[in-house]
MARBA-3410 file (N, C-alpha, C, O; in Angstrom, 1 decimal):
158
206.0,25.1,-11.1,205.1,25.8,-12.0,205.9,26.7,-13.0,207.1,26.9,-12.8 ~ 205.3,27.1,-14.0,205.9,28.0,-15.0,205.6,29.4,-14.7,204.5,29.8,-14.4 ~ 206.7,30.2,-14.7,206.6,31.6,-14.5,206.1,32.3,-15.7,206.5,32.0,-16.8 ~ 205.1,33.2,-15.6,204.6,33.9,-16.7,205.5,35.0,-17.2,206.3,35.6,-16.4 ~ 205.4,35.2,-18.5,206.2,36.3,-19.1,205.4,37.6,-19.0,204.3,37.6,-19.5
206.0,38.6,-18.5,205.4,39.9,-18.6,206.5,41.0,-18.5,206.8,41.5,-17.5 ~ 207.1,41.2,-19.7,208.1,42.2,-19.9,207.5,43.6,-19.9,208.2,44.6,-19.9 ~ 206.2,43.6,-20.1,205.5,44.9,-20.3,205.6,45.8,-19.1,205.6,45.3,-18.0 ~ 205.5,47.1,-19.4,205.3,48.0,-18.3,203.9,47.8,-17.8,203.0,47.6,-18.7 ~ 203.7,47.7,-16.5,202.3,47.4,-16.0,201.2,48.2,-16.5,200.1,47.8,-16.6
201.5,49.5,-16.9,200.4,50.4,-17.3,200.3,50.4,-18.9,199.5,51.1,-19.4 ~ 201.1,49.6,-19.5,201.1,49.6,-21.0,200.8,48.3,-21.7,201.3,48.0,-22.8 ~ 200.1,47.4,-21.0,199.8,46.1,-21.5,198.6,46.2,-22.5,197.5,46.6,-22.2 ~ 198.9,45.9,-23.8,197.9,45.9,-24.8,197.1,44.7,-24.8,195.8,44.8,-24.8 ~ 197.7,43.5,-24.6,196.9,42.3,-24.7,197.5,41.2,-23.8,198.7,41.1,-23.6
196.6,40.5,-23.2,196.9,39.3,-22.4,196.5,38.1,-23.2,195.3,38.0,-23.5 ~ 197.4,37.3,-23.6,197.1,36.0,-24.4,197.1,34.9,-23.4,198.0,34.6,-22.7 ~ 195.9,34.2,-23.3,195.8,33.0,-22.4,195.6,31.8,-23.3,194.6,31.6,-24.0 ~ 196.6,30.8,-23.2,196.5,29.6,-23.9,196.1,28.4,-22.9,195.7,28.7,-21.8 ~ 196.4,27.2,-23.3,195.9,26.0,-22.6,196.7,25.6,-21.4,196.2,25.8,-20.2
197.9,25.1,-21.6,198.7,24.6,-20.4,200.1,24.6,-20.8,200.5,24.7,-21.9 ~ 200.9,24.4,-19.7,202.4,24.4,-19.9,202.8,23.1,-20.7,202.2,22.1,-20.5 ~ 203.8,23.3,-21.5,204.4,22.1,-22.2,205.6,21.5,-21.4,206.0,22.1,-20.3 ~ 206.1,20.5,-21.8,207.3,19.9,-21.1,208.4,20.9,-21.1,209.2,21.0,-20.1 ~ 208.6,21.6,-22.2,209.7,22.6,-22.3,209.4,23.8,-21.4,210.4,24.3,-20.8
208.2,24.2,-21.4,207.8,25.3,-20.5,208.2,25.0,-19.0,208.8,25.8,-18.3 ~ 208.0,23.7,-18.6,208.4,23.4,-17.3,209.9,23.3,-17.1,210.4,23.7,-16.1 ~ 210.6,22.8,-18.1,212.0,22.7,-18.1,212.7,24.1,-17.9,213.5,24.3,-17.1 ~ 212.2,25.1,-18.7,212.8,26.4,-18.7,212.0,27.4,-17.8,212.5,28.5,-17.6 ~ 210.9,27.0,-17.3,210.1,27.8,-16.4,209.6,29.1,-17.1,209.5,30.1,-16.5
209.4,29.0,-18.4,208.9,30.1,-19.2,207.8,29.5,-20.1,208.0,28.5,-20.8 ~ 206.7,30.2,-20.2,205.6,29.7,-21.1,205.9,29.9,-22.6,206.7,30.8,-22.9 ~ 205.3,29.1,-23.4,205.4,29.2,-24.8,206.8,28.9,-25.3,207.3,29.6,-26.2 ~ 207.4,27.9,-24.8,208.8,27.5,-25.3,208.8,26.1,-25.9,209.8,25.7,-26.4 ~ 207.6,25.4,-25.9,207.5,24.1,-26.6,207.3,24.4,-28.0,207.3,25.5,-28.5
207.1,23.3,-28.8,206.9,23.4,-30.2,205.8,24.3,-30.6,205.9,25.2,-31.4 ~ 204.6,24.1,-30.0,203.4,24.9,-30.3,203.6,26.3,-29.8,203.2,27.3,-30.4 ~ 204.3,26.5,-28.6,204.5,27.8,-28.1,205.4,28.6,-28.9,205.2,29.8,-29.2 ~ 206.5,28.0,-29.4,207.4,28.7,-30.3,206.8,29.1,-31.6,207.0,30.1,-32.2 ~ 205.9,28.2,-32.1,205.1,28.4,-33.3,204.2,29.7,-33.1,204.1,30.5,-34.0
203.6,29.7,-31.9,202.8,30.9,-31.6,203.6,32.1,-31.5,203.2,33.2,-32.0 ~ 204.8,32.1,-30.9,205.7,33.2,-30.8,206.1,33.7,-32.2,206.1,34.9,-32.4 ~ 206.3,32.8,-33.1,206.6,33.1,-34.5,205.5,33.9,-35.1,205.7,34.9,-35.8 ~ 204.2,33.4,-34.9,203.0,34.1,-35.4,202.9,35.5,-34.8,202.6,36.4,-35.5 ~ 203.2,35.6,-33.5,203.1,37.0,-32.9,204.1,37.9,-33.6,203.8,39.1,-33.9
205.3,37.4,-33.8,206.4,38.2,-34.5,205.9,38.6,-35.9,206.0,39.7,-36.3 ~ 205.3,37.6,-36.6,204.8,37.9,-38.0,203.7,39.0,-37.9,203.6,39.7,-38.9 ~ 202.9,39.0,-36.8,201.8,39.9,-36.7,202.3,41.3,-36.2,201.6,42.2,-36.2 ~ 203.6,41.4,-35.9,204.2,42.7,-35.5,204.1,43.0,-34.0,204.1,44.1,-33.6 ~ 203.9,41.9,-33.2,203.7,42.1,-31.8,205.0,42.4,-31.1,206.0,41.7,-31.4
205.0,43.4,-30.3,206.2,43.8,-29.5,206.0,43.1,-28.2,205.0,43.2,-27.5 ~ 207.0,42.3,-27.8,207.0,41.5,-26.5,206.7,42.4,-25.3,206.1,41.9,-24.3 ~ 207.1,43.7,-25.4,206.8,44.5,-24.2,205.4,45.0,-24.1,205.0,45.7,-23.1 ~ 204.6,44.7,-25.1,203.2,45.2,-25.0,202.2,44.1,-24.8,201.0,44.3,-24.7 ~ 202.7,42.8,-24.6,201.8,41.7,-24.4,202.2,40.8,-23.2,203.4,40.9,-22.8
201.3,40.1,-22.6,201.6,39.1,-21.6,201.1,37.8,-22.1,200.0,37.7,-22.6 ~ 202.0,36.8,-22.0,201.6,35.4,-22.4,201.5,34.5,-21.2,202.4,34.5,-20.3 ~ 200.4,33.8,-21.1,200.2,32.9,-20.0,199.4,31.7,-20.4,198.9,31.7,-21.5 ~ 199.2,30.8,-19.5,198.3,29.6,-19.8,197.2,29.5,-18.7,197.3,30.1,-17.7 ~ 196.2,28.8,-19.1,195.1,28.6,-18.1,195.6,28.0,-16.8,195.0,28.3,-15.7
196.5,27.1,-16.9,197.1,26.4,-15.8,198.6,26.5,-15.9,199.2,26.5,-17.0 ~ 199.3,26.5,-14.8,200.8,26.6,-14.8,201.5,25.3,-14.7,202.7,25.1,-14.8 ~ 200.7,24.2,-14.6,201.2,22.9,-14.6,201.1,22.3,-16.0,200.6,22.9,-16.9 ~ 201.6,21.1,-16.1,201.5,20.3,-17.4,200.6,19.1,-17.1,201.1,18.1,-16.7 ~ 199.3,19.2,-17.4,198.5,18.1,-17.1,198.8,16.9,-18.1,198.9,17.1,-19.3
199.0,15.7,-17.6,199.4,14.6,-18.4,198.6,13.4,-18.0,198.1,13.2,-16.9 ~ 198.4,12.5,-19.0,197.9,11.1,-18.7,198.9,10.3,-18.0,200.1,10.8,-17.9 ~ 198.5,9.2,-17.4,199.5,8.3,-16.8,200.7,7.9,-17.7,201.8,7.7,-17.3 ~ 200.4,7.9,-19.0,201.4,7.5,-20.0,202.4,8.6,-20.3,203.4,8.4,-20.9 ~ 202.0,9.8,-19.8,202.9,11.0,-20.0,202.5,11.9,-21.1,203.1,13.0,-21.2
201.5,11.6,-21.8,201.1,12.5,-22.9,200.2,13.6,-22.3,199.5,13.4,-21.3 ~ 200.2,14.7,-23.0,199.4,15.9,-22.5,197.9,15.5,-22.5,197.5,14.7,-23.3 ~ 197.2,16.2,-21.6,195.8,16.1,-21.6,195.2,17.4,-21.3,195.9,18.4,-20.9 ~ 193.9,17.6,-21.6,193.2,18.8,-21.3,193.1,19.0,-19.8,192.9,18.1,-19.0 ~ 193.4,20.3,-19.3,193.2,20.5,-17.8,191.8,20.2,-17.3,190.8,20.5,-18.0
191.7,19.7,-16.1,190.4,19.4,-15.5,189.8,20.7,-15.0,190.5,21.7,-14.9 ~ 188.5,20.7,-14.8,187.9,21.8,-14.2,188.5,22.3,-12.9,188.7,23.4,-12.6 ~ 188.9,21.3,-12.1,189.5,21.6,-10.8,190.8,22.3,-11.0,191.2,23.2,-10.3 ~ 191.6,21.8,-12.0,192.9,22.4,-12.3,192.7,23.9,-12.7,193.4,24.8,-12.4 ~ 191.7,24.1,-13.6,191.4,25.4,-14.1,191.0,26.3,-13.0,191.4,27.5,-12.9
190.1,25.8,-12.1,189.6,26.6,-11.0,190.8,27.0,-10.0,190.9,28.1,-9.6 ~ 191.7,26.0,-9.8,192.8,26.3,-8.9,193.7,27.4,-9.4,194.4,28.0,-8.6 ~ 193.8,27.6,-10.7,194.7,28.6,-11.3,193.9,29.9,-11.7,194.6,30.8,-12.1 ~ 192.6,29.9,-11.5,191.9,31.1,-12.0,192.2,32.3,-11.2,192.1,33.4,-11.8 ~ 192.5,32.2,-10.0,192.8,33.5,-9.2,194.0,34.2,-9.8,194.1,35.4,-9.7
195.0,33.4,-10.2,196.2,34.0,-10.8,195.8,34.8,-12.1,196.3,35.9,-12.2 ~ 195.0,34.3,-12.9,194.6,35.0,-14.1,193.7,36.2,-13.7,193.9,37.3,-14.3 ~ 192.9,36.1,-12.7,192.1,37.2,-12.2,193.0,38.4,-11.8,192.7,39.5,-12.1 ~ 194.1,38.0,-11.1,195.0,39.0,-10.6,195.7,39.7,-11.8,195.8,40.9,-11.8 ~ 196.0,38.9,-12.8,196.6,39.5,-14.0,195.6,40.5,-14.7,196.0,41.6,-15.0
194.4,40.1,-14.8,193.4,41.0,-15.5,193.2,42.2,-14.6,193.1,43.3,-15.2 ~ 193.1,42.1,-13.3,192.8,43.3,-12.5,194.1,44.2,-12.4,193.9,45.4,-12.3 ~ 195.2,43.6,-12.3,196.5,44.4,-12.1,197.0,45.0,-13.4,197.3,46.2,-13.5 ~ 197.0,44.2,-14.5,197.6,44.6,-15.7,196.6,45.5,-16.5,197.0,46.3,-17.4 ~ 195.3,45.3,-16.3,194.3,46.0,-17.0,194.5,46.0,-18.5,194.6,47.0,-19.2
194.7,44.8,-19.1,194.9,44.7,-20.6,193.8,45.3,-21.4,192.6,45.2,-21.0 ~ 194.1,46.0,-22.4,193.1,46.5,-23.3,192.3,45.4,-24.0,191.1,45.5,-24.3 ~ 193.0,44.3,-24.2,192.3,43.1,-24.8,192.8,41.8,-24.1,194.0,41.7,-23.7 ~ 191.9,40.9,-24.0,192.3,39.5,-23.5,192.0,38.6,-24.7,190.9,38.6,-25.3 ~ 193.0,37.9,-25.1,192.9,37.0,-26.3,192.9,35.5,-25.8,193.9,35.1,-25.2
191.8,34.8,-25.9,191.7,33.4,-25.5,192.1,32.5,-26.6,191.5,32.5,-27.7 ~ 193.2,31.8,-26.4,193.8,31.0,-27.4,193.4,29.5,-27.3,193.9,28.8,-26.5 ~ 192.5,29.1,-28.2,192.0,27.8,-28.2,190.7,27.6,-27.3,190.3,28.4,-26.6 ~ 190.2,26.4,-27.4,188.9,26.0,-26.8,188.9,26.0,-25.3,188.0,26.4,-24.7 ~ 190.0,25.5,-24.7,190.0,25.4,-23.2,190.0,26.8,-22.6,189.2,27.1,-21.7
190.8,27.7,-23.1,190.8,29.1,-22.6,189.4,29.8,-22.9,188.9,30.5,-22.1 ~ 188.9,29.5,-24.1,187.6,30.1,-24.5,186.5,29.7,-23.6,185.7,30.5,-23.1 ~ 186.4,28.3,-23.4,185.3,27.8,-22.7,185.3,28.2,-21.2,184.3,28.4,-20.6 ~ 186.5,28.2,-20.6,186.6,28.5,-19.2,186.7,30.0,-18.9,185.9,30.6,-18.1 ~ 187.6,30.7,-19.6,187.8,32.2,-19.3,186.8,33.1,-19.9,186.6,34.2,-19.5
186.1,32.6,-21.0,185.1,33.4,-21.6,184.0,33.7,-20.5,183.5,34.9,-20.4 ~ 183.7,32.7,-19.7,182.7,32.9,-18.7,183.2,33.7,-17.5,182.6,34.6,-16.9 ~ 184.5,33.4,-17.1,185.1,34.1,-16.0,185.2,35.6,-16.2,185.0,36.4,-15.3 ~ 185.6,35.9,-17.4,185.8,37.4,-17.7,184.5,38.1,-17.5,184.5,39.3,-17.0 ~ 183.4,37.5,-17.9,182.0,38.1,-17.6,181.8,38.2,-16.1,181.3,39.3,-15.6
182.1,37.1,-15.4,181.9,37.2,-13.9,182.7,38.3,-13.3,182.3,38.9,-12.3 ~ 183.9,38.5,-13.8,184.8,39.4,-13.2,184.5,40.9,-13.7,185.2,41.8,-13.3 ~ 183.5,41.0,-14.6,183.1,42.3,-15.1,184.3,43.0,-15.9,184.4,44.2,-15.8 ~ 185.1,42.2,-16.6,186.2,42.7,-17.4,185.5,43.6,-18.5,184.6,43.1,-19.2 ~ 186.0,44.8,-18.6,185.4,45.7,-19.5,186.2,45.9,-20.8,185.8,46.7,-21.7
187.3,45.2,-21.0,188.1,45.4,-22.2,187.5,44.4,-23.3,186.5,43.8,-23.2 ~ 188.3,44.4,-24.4,187.9,43.5,-25.5,188.3,42.1,-25.2,189.3,41.8,-24.6 ~ 187.5,41.1,-25.7,187.8,39.7,-25.6,187.8,39.2,-27.1,186.9,39.3,-27.8 ~ 188.9,38.5,-27.4,189.1,37.9,-28.7,189.3,36.4,-28.5,189.8,36.0,-27.5 ~ 188.9,35.7,-29.6,189.1,34.3,-29.6,189.9,33.9,-30.8,189.6,34.4,-31.9
191.0,33.2,-30.7,191.8,32.7,-31.8,192.0,31.2,-31.6,191.9,30.6,-30.5 ~ 192.4,30.6,-32.7,192.7,29.1,-32.7,194.0,28.9,-31.9,194.9,29.7,-31.8 ~ 194.0,27.7,-31.3,195.3,27.2,-30.7,196.3,26.9,-31.7,196.0,26.4,-32.8 ~ 197.6,27.1,-31.4,198.6,26.9,-32.4,198.7,25.4,-32.9,199.1,25.2,-34.0 ~ 198.4,24.5,-32.0,198.4,23.1,-32.4,197.4,22.8,-33.6,197.7,22.0,-34.5
196.3,23.5,-33.5,195.3,23.3,-34.6,195.9,23.9,-35.9,195.7,23.2,-37.0 ~ 196.5,25.0,-35.9,197.1,25.6,-37.1,198.2,24.7,-37.6,198.4,24.5,-38.8 ~ 199.0,24.1,-36.7,200.0,23.2,-37.2,199.4,22.0,-37.9,199.9,21.5,-38.9 ~ 198.3,21.5,-37.4,197.6,20.3,-38.0,197.1,20.7,-39.4,196.9,19.8,-40.2 ~ 196.8,22.0,-39.6,196.3,22.4,-40.9,197.4,22.7,-41.9,197.1,23.1,-43.0
198.6,22.5,-41.5,199.7,22.8,-42.5,200.8,23.8,-42.0,201.7,24.0,-42.8 ~ 200.6,24.3,-40.8,201.6,25.2,-40.3,201.7,26.5,-41.0,200.7,27.0,-41.5 ~ 202.9,27.1,-41.0,203.0,28.4,-41.6,203.0,28.5,-43.1,203.2,29.6,-43.6 ~ 202.8,27.4,-43.8,202.6,27.5,-45.2,201.1,27.5,-45.6,200.8,27.5,-46.8 ~ 200.3,27.4,-44.7,198.8,27.3,-45.0,198.1,28.6,-45.0,198.6,29.6,-44.4
197.0,28.7,-45.7,196.2,29.9,-45.6,195.7,30.1,-44.2,195.5,31.2,-43.8 ~ 195.4,29.0,-43.5,194.9,29.1,-42.1,195.9,29.9,-41.3,195.5,30.7,-40.4 ~ 197.2,29.7,-41.5,198.2,30.4,-40.8,198.2,31.9,-41.0,198.2,32.7,-40.1 ~ 198.0,32.2,-42.3,198.0,33.7,-42.6,196.7,34.3,-42.0,196.8,35.4,-41.5 ~ 195.6,33.6,-42.1,194.4,34.1,-41.4,194.6,34.3,-39.9,194.1,35.2,-39.4
195.3,33.3,-39.3,195.5,33.3,-37.9,196.4,34.5,-37.5,196.1,35.2,-36.6 ~ 197.5,34.7,-38.3,198.3,35.9,-38.0,197.6,37.2,-38.2,197.7,38.1,-37.4 ~ 196.7,37.2,-39.2,195.9,38.4,-39.4,195.0,38.7,-38.2,194.7,39.8,-37.8 ~ 194.4,37.6,-37.6,193.6,37.7,-36.4,194.4,38.2,-35.2,193.9,39.1,-34.5 ~ 195.6,37.8,-35.1,196.5,38.3,-34.0,196.8,39.7,-34.3,196.8,40.5,-33.3
197.0,40.1,-35.5,197.3,41.5,-35.8,196.0,42.3,-35.5,196.2,43.5,-35.0 ~ 194.9,41.8,-35.8,193.6,42.5,-35.5,193.5,42.8,-34.0,193.0,43.8,-33.5 ~ 193.9,41.8,-33.1,193.8,41.9,-31.7,194.6,43.1,-31.3,194.1,44.0,-30.5 ~ 195.8,43.2,-31.8,196.7,44.3,-31.4,196.3,45.7,-32.0,196.3,46.7,-31.3 ~ 195.8,45.6,-33.2,195.3,46.9,-33.8,194.1,47.5,-33.1,194.0,48.7,-33.0
193.3,46.6,-32.5,192.1,47.1,-31.8,192.5,47.8,-30.5,191.6,48.5,-29.9 ~ 193.7,47.6,-30.0,194.1,48.2,-28.7,194.7,49.6,-28.9,195.1,50.2,-27.9 ~ 194.9,50.0,-30.1,195.6,51.3,-30.4,194.6,52.4,-30.6,195.0,53.5,-30.9
END
C-alpha cells in the first residue's frame, strides 16, 4: 500500500485532500500523488500557494485498482469500503478544517461518509487532475479556475 503524506502538525491541518486511487508511481515510491496526474495536482497546489505542512494528501484507496490488462480502473465499492476506516481515522484524528474531495469517486463515496461521520468542517469538491489535463493542462482556463478553487479551499480555513 501507499503511505499517506502528512507533514502537517496534527493540530494544524487546514485541509485533507482525498483523490481517487494510487498510481503505478505511487506504489513504486510508496508516496501518494507522484504519478503524472499526482505531480500535476501538486503543481496546482503550489500555484495556489499551498504549504505542504498545512495539508494532507491521500486517496480513497491505497491500492492501485487495475483491469486484467494492467490499465487503471475505478475502485469498486468493496475496495472503497475496505479503506474507509483509514479515512475516518484521518478525519477524526487530524480534524481538518476542510475536506476537499478530488474527482467523482471521492465525491460520490466520501460525500455521503462525511455526513454519516457527522464531520462538522467544510466540504469542497474539485475536479480530478486527469480531467483538467484532458482539457488542456496548465495552459487552459480550466486549469486557472481549478487553481482558484484550490486557493478558495485554503482561504476558507483561515
